[in-house]
SETI-528875 format. One record per residue (C-alpha): residue in one letter; x, y, z negated. Coordinates in pm, whole numbers, plus 50000, padded with zeros to 5 digits. Example, Ala and Ser with C-alpha at 12.3 -4.5 7.8 and 13.67 -1.06 7.14 Angstrom:
! SETI-528875
a512304955049220
s513674989449286
END
This chain:
! SETI-528875
x061047985737455
x059187966337727
x060427989438001
x064007986937873
x063727948937878
x062437949338235
x065267972838338
x067837949038189
x066307920938398
x066387942238715
x070067949938650
x070887913438583
x072117920338231
x071767885438082
x073457893637752
x071217923337676
x068067905437798
x068867875837572
x069507898537275
x066267917537324
x064277885437370
x065707870137052
x064787901636856
x061287902837004
x059997869337142
x056737886337248
x058657901637538
x058577867437706
x054897871537802
x054867909237844
x054007926438172
x055387957238341
x053327984938500
x052857963638816
x051667933738616
x054877913938660
x056107891638381
x059817889538301
x059947856338489
x058307870638800
x060697900038794
x063807878438738
x062847855339024
x062107884639254
x065587899039191
x067247864639225
x068607866538871
x069137829238824
x070777831138481
x067917852038345
x065417828138508
x067137799738320
x066987819237993
x063297826938033
x062427791038123
x064447778137826
x062467801737603
x059177787937735
x058077813537996
x054797803438158
x055537796738524
x052077802038673
x051147835638522
x050137859538800
x051047895738864
x048527922838950
x048287909539309
x047657874239192
x051127861739286
x053087837339074
x056877836039045
x056917806939291
x054957827039548
x057517854839524
x060477832039584
x058677816339881
x058487851140029
x062077860139940
x063587826340032
x065267817239702
x065287779339733
x067277772339415
x064887792439202
x061907775939375
x063337742039271
x063727753638910
x060187766738897
x058757734539040
x060847713938796
x059307735038519
x055757727938631
x054907755438879
x051737747839073
x052727745639441
x049077749439545
x048197780639345
x046407808039541
x046897845339508
x044197872339515
x044227871439898
x043807833639906
x047307825540031
x049407796739900
x053137791639853
x053217770140167
x051497796640376
x053947822940243
x056997801640313
x055827795440669
x054847831740726
x058337842940623
x060107814340806
x061617796540506
x062017760440631
x063967748240327
x061227760140096
x058557745440325
x060277711540293
x060607715339916
x056937724139877
x055847694940094
x058037671239892
x056217683539583
x052657679539705
x051827712039884
x048417710240046
x048807713240424
x045037716740468
x044737748540256
x043437777840459
x043987815040413
x041027839440422
x041197839840807
x040877802140812
x044477795040909
x046557766740765
x050347767840729
x050597748641059
x048387774641227
x050757801941103
x053777782941237
x052087779841578
x050997816441582
x054597826741512
x055987801341757
x058507785441519
x059247750341655
x061147738841342
x058237747141113
x055697732541355
x057667699941361
x058007698540981
x054307705040927
x053067682041202
x055057653541052
x053117658240726
x049627659040881
END
């Protein structure tokens, strides 16, 4: 049943996902073979309606997948600003670290997501956090040579 539920999420089938979740509320905190929760999977596939459903049902926003990534980390990588806002509004920790020691801010800079960088900074992202190589988000912006991100980050330091 878990795999069917995860497939419905991947396919964006809100009606079926809702039905399955109502029949079996334990699906809310289940994990797939990669360690992703339904919320992580829905955010990764940009399934905003399913994200809303899962949040309404009380999905925990900071649960990590097998790589130590939260749903917010995934949307920082993918660039889904609207979902990032929803996750933050629902209590996502903007300064959480994954298994490699990276943060949401470092991810959003690494993948050149200026709107998400601004959103994270507005919500208390730590600009002094360093990845395992000792680089901050500003260091990553400079390494990549992205003037917009450098400017945004320098204005916060």
